[in-house]
C-alpha positions as CSV (number, residue, x, y, z in Angstrom):
1,X,-27.7,-49.8,-19.6
2,X,-25.7,-51.7,-17.4
3,X,-24.1,-50.2,-14.3
4,X,-20.3,-51.2,-15.5
5,X,-20.8,-49.0,-18.7
6,X,-22.2,-46.3,-16.5
7,X,-19.3,-46.2,-14.2
8,X,-17.1,-46.5,-17.1
9,X,-18.6,-43.4,-18.7
10,X,-18.2,-41.5,-15.2
11,X,-14.5,-42.3,-15.1
12,X,-14.0,-41.2,-18.6
13,X,-16.1,-37.9,-17.7
14,X,-13.6,-37.1,-14.7
15,X,-10.8,-37.3,-16.8
16,X,-12.5,-35.0,-19.5
17,X,-13.3,-32.9,-16.8
18,X,-9.9,-32.5,-15.3
19,X,-8.2,-32.1,-18.9
20,X,-10.6,-29.2,-20.0
21,X,-11.6,-27.7,-16.8
22,X,-15.3,-28.1,-17.3
23,X,-17.1,-27.3,-14.1
24,X,-20.8,-25.7,-15.0
25,X,-20.8,-24.1,-11.6
26,X,-17.8,-21.8,-12.6
27,X,-19.4,-20.8,-15.8
28,X,-19.5,-16.7,-16.3
29,X,-22.6,-14.8,-16.2
30,X,-21.9,-11.0,-17.3
31,X,-24.9,-9.5,-15.0
32,X,-24.4,-11.4,-12.0
33,X,-23.8,-8.6,-9.1
34,X,-21.5,-9.2,-6.2
35,X,-23.2,-9.1,-2.9
36,X,-22.3,-7.0,0.3
37,X,-20.8,-8.8,3.4
38,X,-22.5,-8.2,6.6
39,X,-22.4,-8.6,10.0
40,X,-19.7,-10.6,12.2
41,X,-18.2,-14.0,11.3
42,X,-20.2,-16.8,11.6
43,X,-18.7,-20.5,12.1
44,X,-22.0,-22.2,12.4
45,X,-25.1,-20.5,10.6
46,X,-28.8,-21.2,12.1
47,X,-31.7,-19.0,11.0
48,X,-33.2,-17.2,13.7
49,X,-36.0,-19.0,15.5
50,X,-35.6,-21.9,13.4
51,X,-33.5,-25.0,12.4
52,X,-31.0,-25.5,9.3
53,X,-31.5,-28.6,7.4
54,X,-30.1,-30.3,4.3
55,X,-27.8,-28.2,2.8
56,X,-27.4,-27.5,-1.4
57,X,-24.1,-25.5,-1.7
58,X,-23.5,-23.5,-4.9
59,X,-20.3,-21.5,-6.1
60,X,-20.7,-19.0,-8.6
61,X,-18.4,-16.2,-9.7
62,X,-16.7,-15.6,-6.3
63,X,-19.7,-16.2,-4.4
64,X,-20.6,-19.2,-2.0
65,X,-24.3,-19.8,-1.8
66,X,-26.1,-22.0,0.7
67,X,-29.5,-23.2,0.0
68,X,-30.8,-25.1,2.9
69,X,-34.0,-26.5,4.2
70,X,-35.8,-24.3,6.5
71,X,-39.1,-25.7,7.9
72,X,-41.3,-26.7,4.8
73,X,-39.0,-24.3,2.5
74,X,-35.9,-23.4,1.1
75,X,-33.8,-20.7,2.7
76,X,-30.9,-19.1,1.2
77,X,-27.7,-17.3,2.5
78,X,-24.6,-15.9,0.7
79,X,-20.7,-15.2,1.3
80,X,-17.8,-14.1,-0.5
81,X,-15.5,-15.6,2.2
82,X,-17.2,-18.3,3.9
83,X,-17.5,-16.3,7.2
84,X,-19.6,-13.3,6.9
85,X,-23.1,-14.5,5.6
86,X,-25.9,-12.4,4.0
87,X,-29.5,-13.9,4.4
88,X,-31.6,-13.5,1.1
89,X,-35.2,-14.3,0.6
90,X,-36.2,-17.6,0.6
91,X,-35.8,-19.3,-2.5
92,X,-38.7,-21.8,-2.6
93,X,-41.6,-22.0,-0.6
94,X,-43.9,-25.1,-0.3
95,X,-47.0,-25.1,-2.6
96,X,-50.6,-23.8,-1.7
97,X,-52.8,-26.3,-3.3
98,X,-53.6,-29.3,-0.9
99,X,-53.7,-31.7,-3.7
100,X,-50.6,-30.5,-5.2
101,X,-47.4,-32.0,-5.8
102,X,-45.3,-30.0,-3.4
103,X,-48.1,-29.0,-0.7
104,X,-46.7,-30.6,2.5
105,X,-43.0,-29.5,2.1
106,X,-40.1,-29.1,-0.3
107,X,-37.1,-31.2,0.4
108,X,-33.5,-31.5,-0.9
109,X,-32.3,-31.1,-4.4
110,X,-29.4,-29.5,-6.5
111,X,-28.8,-26.5,-8.6
112,X,-26.8,-26.2,-12.2
113,X,-26.3,-23.7,-14.5
114,X,-26.9,-24.1,-18.3
115,X,-26.8,-21.2,-21.0
116,X,-27.2,-18.5,-18.7
117,X,-30.2,-20.3,-16.5
118,X,-30.1,-21.6,-13.2
119,X,-31.9,-24.9,-12.8
120,X,-32.8,-25.8,-9.4
121,X,-34.2,-29.5,-8.9
122,X,-36.0,-30.3,-5.7
123,X,-38.2,-33.0,-4.2
124,X,-42.0,-32.2,-3.9
125,X,-43.6,-33.8,-0.8
126,X,-47.5,-34.4,-0.7
127,X,-48.8,-37.7,0.7
128,X,-52.2,-36.4,-0.6
129,X,-51.0,-36.2,-4.2
130,X,-52.8,-38.7,-5.9
131,X,-50.0,-39.2,-8.6
132,X,-47.3,-39.9,-5.9
133,X,-45.9,-39.0,-2.6
134,X,-42.3,-37.7,-3.5
135,X,-41.5,-36.6,-7.1
136,X,-38.7,-34.6,-8.7
137,X,-39.7,-31.0,-9.7
138,X,-37.8,-27.9,-11.1
139,X,-37.7,-24.4,-10.8
140,X,-35.4,-21.8,-12.7
141,X,-33.7,-18.4,-12.4
142,X,-31.4,-16.0,-13.8
143,X,-30.1,-14.3,-11.0
144,X,-30.0,-17.1,-8.0
145,X,-32.3,-15.2,-6.0
146,X,-35.8,-15.0,-7.8
147,X,-37.0,-18.5,-8.9
148,X,-40.2,-19.6,-10.7
149,X,-41.5,-23.1,-10.4
150,X,-42.1,-25.3,-13.4
151,X,-44.5,-27.9,-12.5
152,X,-44.7,-28.9,-16.1
153,X,-41.5,-30.6,-16.0
154,X,-42.5,-32.7,-12.7
155,X,-41.6,-36.3,-13.0
156,X,-42.6,-39.1,-10.7
157,X,-41.1,-42.6,-9.6
158,X,-41.5,-45.0,-12.5
159,X,-44.5,-47.5,-12.2
160,X,-47.7,-48.2,-13.4
161,X,-49.5,-45.1,-11.9
162,X,-46.5,-42.9,-11.3
163,X,-45.4,-42.3,-14.9
164,X,-45.5,-39.4,-17.0
165,X,-44.8,-40.7,-20.7
166,X,-43.9,-37.4,-22.0
167,X,-41.0,-36.8,-19.9
168,X,-39.9,-40.6,-19.0
169,X,-40.9,-42.4,-22.2
170,X,-41.7,-45.9,-22.3
171,X,-41.8,-48.0,-19.3
172,X,-39.0,-50.5,-18.6
173,X,-40.2,-52.9,-15.8
174,X,-36.2,-53.5,-14.9
175,X,-36.1,-49.8,-14.2
176,X,-38.7,-49.0,-11.6
177,X,-38.5,-47.3,-8.4
178,X,-40.9,-46.7,-5.5
179,X,-42.9,-43.3,-5.1
180,X,-42.4,-43.2,-1.2
181,X,-38.8,-43.1,-1.5
182,X,-37.9,-41.0,-4.6
183,X,-36.2,-38.0,-3.5
184,X,-33.1,-35.7,-3.5
185,X,-32.4,-35.1,-7.0
186,X,-28.8,-34.3,-7.6
187,X,-27.7,-33.3,-11.3
188,X,-24.4,-33.2,-12.7
189,X,-22.7,-32.9,-16.4
190,X,-21.0,-35.7,-17.9
191,X,-19.1,-33.9,-20.5
192,X,-17.8,-37.0,-22.0
193,X,-21.3,-38.4,-23.0
194,X,-22.5,-34.7,-23.4
195,X,-25.5,-35.6,-21.1
196,X,-27.1,-34.6,-17.8
197,X,-27.0,-37.3,-14.9
198,X,-29.6,-37.2,-12.4
199,X,-28.9,-39.2,-9.3
200,X,-31.4,-39.6,-6.5
201,X,-32.1,-41.8,-3.4
202,X,-34.6,-44.5,-4.2
203,X,-35.7,-48.0,-3.6
204,X,-37.0,-50.8,-5.4
205,X,-40.7,-51.2,-5.9
206,X,-41.1,-53.8,-3.1
207,X,-39.4,-51.4,-0.8
208,X,-36.5,-53.9,0.1
209,X,-33.4,-52.4,-1.4
210,X,-32.3,-48.7,-0.9
211,X,-30.2,-47.4,-3.7
212,X,-29.1,-44.6,-5.7
213,X,-31.3,-44.3,-9.0
214,X,-30.0,-42.7,-12.0
215,X,-31.9,-41.0,-14.8
216,X,-30.1,-39.2,-17.8
217,X,-31.2,-36.2,-20.2
218,X,-30.2,-34.1,-22.9
219,X,-32.1,-30.9,-22.2
220,X,-32.9,-30.9,-18.4
221,X,-36.4,-31.5,-18.8
222,X,-36.9,-35.0,-20.1
223,X,-35.5,-37.7,-18.2
224,X,-34.7,-41.3,-19.0
225,X,-34.5,-44.1,-16.5
226,X,-31.7,-46.4,-15.8
227,X,-30.9,-49.3,-13.6
228,X,-29.2,-47.9,-10.2
229,X,-25.9,-46.5,-9.9
230,X,-25.7,-48.3,-6.5
231,X,-27.7,-50.8,-4.5
232,X,-27.2,-50.5,-0.6
233,X,-27.8,-53.1,2.1
234,X,-30.8,-52.2,4.4
235,X,-28.7,-50.7,7.1
236,X,-27.4,-48.0,4.7
237,X,-29.0,-44.7,3.8
238,X,-29.0,-43.6,0.2
239,X,-30.4,-40.3,1.1
240,X,-29.3,-37.1,-0.4
241,X,-26.6,-38.4,-2.6
242,X,-23.7,-36.2,-3.8
243,X,-22.0,-37.3,-7.0
244,X,-18.9,-35.4,-7.5
245,X,-15.0,-35.8,-9.2
246,X,-12.0,-35.4,-6.9
247,X,-8.6,-35.8,-8.4
248,X,-8.9,-38.8,-10.7
249,X,-12.1,-40.6,-9.0
250,X,-15.7,-40.2,-8.7
251,X,-17.2,-40.4,-5.4
252,X,-20.7,-40.9,-4.3
253,X,-21.6,-39.5,-0.7
254,X,-24.8,-40.1,1.0
255,X,-26.4,-38.5,4.1
256,X,-24.7,-40.5,7.0
257,X,-21.2,-39.5,6.2
258,X,-20.1,-42.5,4.0
259,X,-18.9,-42.7,0.4
260,X,-18.3,-45.0,-2.5
261,X,-15.8,-44.6,-5.2
262,X,-15.2,-45.8,-8.8
263,X,-11.6,-46.8,-9.3
264,X,-9.2,-46.1,-12.2
265,X,-10.8,-49.1,-14.2
266,X,-14.1,-47.4,-13.9
267,X,-15.5,-50.1,-11.7
268,X,-17.3,-49.1,-8.7
269,X,-15.5,-50.3,-5.4
270,X,-17.9,-52.0,-3.1
271,X,-16.4,-50.8,0.2
272,X,-18.3,-48.1,2.3
273,X,-16.2,-45.7,4.0
274,X,-16.7,-43.1,6.3
275,X,-15.4,-39.4,5.8
276,X,-16.6,-38.1,9.3
277,X,-17.8,-39.5,12.6
278,X,-20.5,-38.1,15.2
279,X,-23.4,-35.7,14.5
280,X,-22.6,-34.4,11.2
281,X,-25.7,-35.1,8.9
282,X,-26.2,-34.9,5.0
283,X,-22.9,-32.8,4.2
284,X,-22.7,-31.9,0.4
285,X,-20.2,-30.3,-1.5
286,X,-19.3,-27.4,-3.9
287,X,-16.2,-26.7,-6.0
288,X,-14.5,-23.2,-6.2
289,X,-12.2,-23.7,-8.8
290,X,-9.5,-24.7,-6.4
291,X,-10.8,-26.9,-3.7
292,X,-14.1,-29.1,-2.6
293,X,-16.0,-27.6,0.1
294,X,-18.2,-29.6,2.3
295,X,-20.9,-28.1,4.6
296,X,-23.5,-30.2,6.4
297,X,-25.9,-29.8,9.5
298,X,-25.4,-30.7,12.9
299,X,-28.7,-31.9,14.6
300,X,-30.1,-30.5,18.2
301,X,-30.6,-32.8,20.8
302,X,-33.9,-32.9,22.6
303,X,-34.4,-30.4,25.7
304,X,-30.7,-29.2,24.8
305,X,-29.0,-32.3,26.7
306,X,-26.2,-34.7,26.2
307,X,-28.5,-37.2,27.1
308,X,-31.5,-36.1,25.0
309,X,-32.4,-37.7,21.5
310,X,-31.2,-36.6,18.2
311,X,-33.3,-34.4,16.4
312,X,-33.7,-33.6,12.5
313,X,-32.2,-30.1,11.8
314,X,-29.9,-27.7,13.7
315,X,-27.0,-25.6,12.9
316,X,-24.7,-25.8,9.8
317,X,-21.2,-27.1,10.2
318,X,-18.1,-24.8,9.6
319,X,-16.8,-24.9,5.9
320,X,-14.3,-27.9,5.5
321,X,-12.3,-28.6,2.8
322,X,-12.5,-32.2,1.2
323,X,-9.8,-33.8,-0.3
324,X,-8.4,-37.5,-1.2
325,X,-5.1,-38.6,0.4
326,X,-2.5,-40.7,-1.5
327,X,-4.7,-43.8,-0.8
328,X,-7.8,-42.2,-2.5
329,X,-9.6,-41.9,1.1
330,X,-11.6,-38.8,1.4
331,X,-10.3,-36.6,4.1
332,X,-11.2,-33.1,5.8
333,X,-9.4,-30.2,6.9
334,X,-10.6,-26.8,8.1
335,X,-10.6,-24.1,5.3
336,X,-7.8,-21.6,5.3
337,X,-10.5,-18.6,6.0
338,X,-11.6,-20.3,9.3
339,X,-8.0,-20.9,10.7
340,X,-7.1,-17.2,9.9
341,X,-10.1,-16.1,12.0
342,X,-8.8,-17.3,15.0
343,X,-5.9,-14.8,15.7
344,X,-5.8,-14.1,19.1
345,X,-3.6,-16.5,21.4
346,X,-4.9,-17.1,25.1
347,X,-2.3,-20.0,25.7
348,X,0.8,-21.1,24.1
349,X,3.7,-23.7,25.1
350,X,6.1,-26.0,23.5
351,X,5.5,-28.8,25.8
352,X,2.7,-29.4,28.6
353,X,2.9,-31.7,31.2
354,X,0.4,-34.5,31.5
355,X,-2.6,-34.3,34.2
356,X,-2.0,-30.6,34.6
357,X,-5.4,-28.5,34.2
358,X,-5.2,-25.7,31.8
359,X,-7.7,-22.7,32.3
360,X,-8.9,-21.6,28.8
361,X,-11.9,-19.6,27.3
362,X,-15.3,-21.0,26.6
363,X,-14.7,-21.2,22.9
364,X,-11.5,-21.7,21.0
365,X,-9.3,-23.4,18.7
366,X,-7.0,-25.9,20.2
367,X,-4.0,-26.9,18.1
368,X,-1.7,-29.5,19.8
369,X,0.8,-32.4,18.9
370,X,0.8,-35.7,20.3
371,X,4.0,-37.8,19.9
372,X,3.6,-41.3,21.3
373,X,7.0,-42.7,21.3
374,X,5.6,-46.1,21.8
375,X,2.7,-47.9,20.2
376,X,1.4,-48.4,23.8
377,X,0.2,-44.9,24.2
378,X,-3.3,-44.1,24.5
379,X,-3.7,-40.2,24.9
380,X,-6.8,-38.4,26.0
381,X,-7.6,-34.6,25.7
382,X,-10.3,-33.6,28.2
383,X,-11.9,-30.5,27.4
384,X,-14.6,-28.3,29.3
385,X,-13.3,-30.5,32.2
386,X,-14.9,-29.7,35.7
387,X,-12.7,-28.3,38.4
388,X,-12.6,-31.5,40.4
389,X,-11.8,-33.7,36.9
390,X,-14.7,-35.9,37.4
391,X,-16.5,-34.9,34.2
392,X,-15.4,-33.5,30.8
393,X,-15.7,-34.3,27.0
394,X,-12.9,-36.5,25.9
395,X,-11.0,-37.1,22.6
396,X,-8.9,-40.3,22.9
397,X,-6.3,-41.6,20.4
398,X,-5.4,-45.1,20.8
399,X,-2.0,-45.7,19.0
400,X,-2.0,-49.3,19.4
401,X,-5.4,-50.0,17.8
402,X,-5.4,-46.8,15.5
403,X,-8.9,-46.0,16.9
404,X,-9.9,-42.6,17.7
405,X,-12.9,-41.6,19.5
406,X,-14.7,-38.4,20.9
407,X,-17.5,-38.5,23.6
408,X,-19.2,-37.6,27.0
409,X,-20.5,-39.8,29.7
410,X,-23.7,-40.4,27.8
411,X,-22.3,-41.3,24.3
412,X,-19.1,-41.9,22.3
413,X,-18.2,-42.0,18.6
414,X,-15.1,-44.1,17.3
415,X,-14.0,-44.8,14.3
416,X,-10.8,-46.9,13.0
417,X,-8.0,-45.0,11.4
418,X,-4.9,-45.3,9.3
419,X,-2.1,-43.6,10.6
420,X,1.6,-44.2,11.7
421,X,1.6,-45.1,15.3
422,X,5.2,-44.0,15.8
423,X,4.4,-40.5,14.4
424,X,3.4,-37.4,15.9
425,X,-0.4,-36.5,15.3
426,X,-1.7,-33.2,15.0
427,X,-5.0,-32.2,16.6
428,X,-7.1,-29.3,15.9
429,X,-10.2,-29.0,18.1
430,X,-12.7,-26.3,17.5
431,X,-15.2,-25.4,20.3
432,X,-18.1,-23.0,19.5
433,X,-20.9,-22.9,21.9
434,X,-22.4,-26.4,21.9
435,X,-20.6,-27.6,18.9
436,X,-17.2,-29.5,18.8
437,X,-15.3,-30.3,15.4
438,X,-12.2,-31.9,15.8
439,X,-9.5,-32.5,12.9
440,X,-6.8,-35.2,13.2
441,X,-3.7,-34.6,10.9
442,X,-6.0,-32.8,8.3
443,X,-7.6,-36.2,7.5
444,X,-10.0,-37.6,10.2
445,X,-12.9,-35.4,11.2
446,X,-15.1,-35.9,14.4
447,X,-18.4,-33.8,15.1
448,X,-20.3,-33.7,18.5
449,X,-22.9,-31.8,20.1
450,X,-21.8,-30.7,23.7
451,X,-24.5,-29.1,25.8
452,X,-24.3,-30.1,29.5
453,X,-20.6,-28.7,30.1
454,X,-20.6,-25.0,29.2
455,X,-16.9,-24.3,30.2
456,X,-14.1,-25.9,31.9
457,X,-10.5,-26.7,31.8
458,X,-8.4,-28.4,29.4
459,X,-6.1,-31.4,30.1
460,X,-4.2,-34.2,28.5
461,X,-3.7,-37.6,29.9
462,X,-1.9,-40.7,28.8
463,X,-1.4,-44.4,29.7
464,X,2.4,-43.9,28.9
465,X,4.6,-41.5,30.4
466,X,6.6,-41.5,27.2
467,X,3.9,-39.5,25.6
468,X,4.8,-35.9,24.8
469,X,2.6,-33.3,24.3
470,X,4.1,-30.4,22.3
471,X,3.2,-27.3,20.3
472,X,0.1,-26.5,22.1
473,X,-1.8,-23.3,21.3
474,X,-5.2,-22.2,22.2
475,X,-6.6,-19.3,20.2
476,X,-10.0,-17.4,19.9
477,X,-11.6,-15.0,17.5
478,X,-10.6,-11.5,18.0
């Protein structure tokens, strides 16, 4: 089936979804119990003594479930408010057979509900498996807590020896994928075509072209391959695709905070755009009936140093709301639950003088408005600044080039933005331990690890004296 036809079907599906409100994760299940909230509020969950990896979010009847990679297995936490998390038993553990399909590890996947049963699709990883290294596997549950694997529904990458005829049907040599990059299945219902779609990270059989592969099914057990939804340049990762509808567009997000969209004609827009900048990885989304919520992981740095190398896994990001602006660009803003959590004011002023050090707590939410009054302004916010002012983490906004960056003396993350250089910008900067998350005008988001400077002052600088820093507040969690 041609890609253009699939994208037209995809666009038709979103129209149907918006009209009928058919969201599989919101279906009712009468015996689903509400779990208690325990412990204090946690902005950045991390399993004790472990790292959290790829997140698989799932909303069900008032509860936010986060499944995540924990070592070779899947961890599981749940919350009713996105702040207080209860740890549940591991959802899945790797297989016991050294020759089995998931003996080395269990990788990313997705969850859907159908007719009272939850279907969990995941990546089985074992380089010793004679049928192939990576493959799509399945588990099922009736309560989201206890899962039973169904290895009989496993399917491998298409190809001469990586093929299950019962599940995949006849071979089409134009629709074959390579078995060593065949992972991260994401399943979504297409109500217009009345068929399930499975998108996953794959490459061509010669290994030359990363892409988002596509399969379809009517029963969640037998899957038919099709030509890829997207073929990326080699510099782009297709890992962990997240396919979802937002307003009247479909989006395909992948691991390194980029996305592509389908326009209103059903045509894929070839432009690859970022929705974040910095240390956020493998963010995925869930819809709770009112908004789309995004959570990813923020990787550790070797030796817990700003100059260390970036490592796989770490702490989960704070939950953010993902939405599309008037130009259909994906934007992020803090969820209201997080904003309400910061209720104790430590500093507040209508206007703040430039180059003035402000003593503030170690962890906080800074809210400030920067009014440039001229396009020549370059504004900098120093945070965790040393007493002599020589060291600090810096958030810089260039009103002339419309570039925003965040960084330390070792690294800088920068992205081009699209804002009016003569209008005030609102900055929300969350500092929590070794993590900084910054939102500009509820649109542009920056995420960064901050290790070396554990405390310090706050100050505002500018290349132009016309810059006004107003409506400044620093709040902490009560």
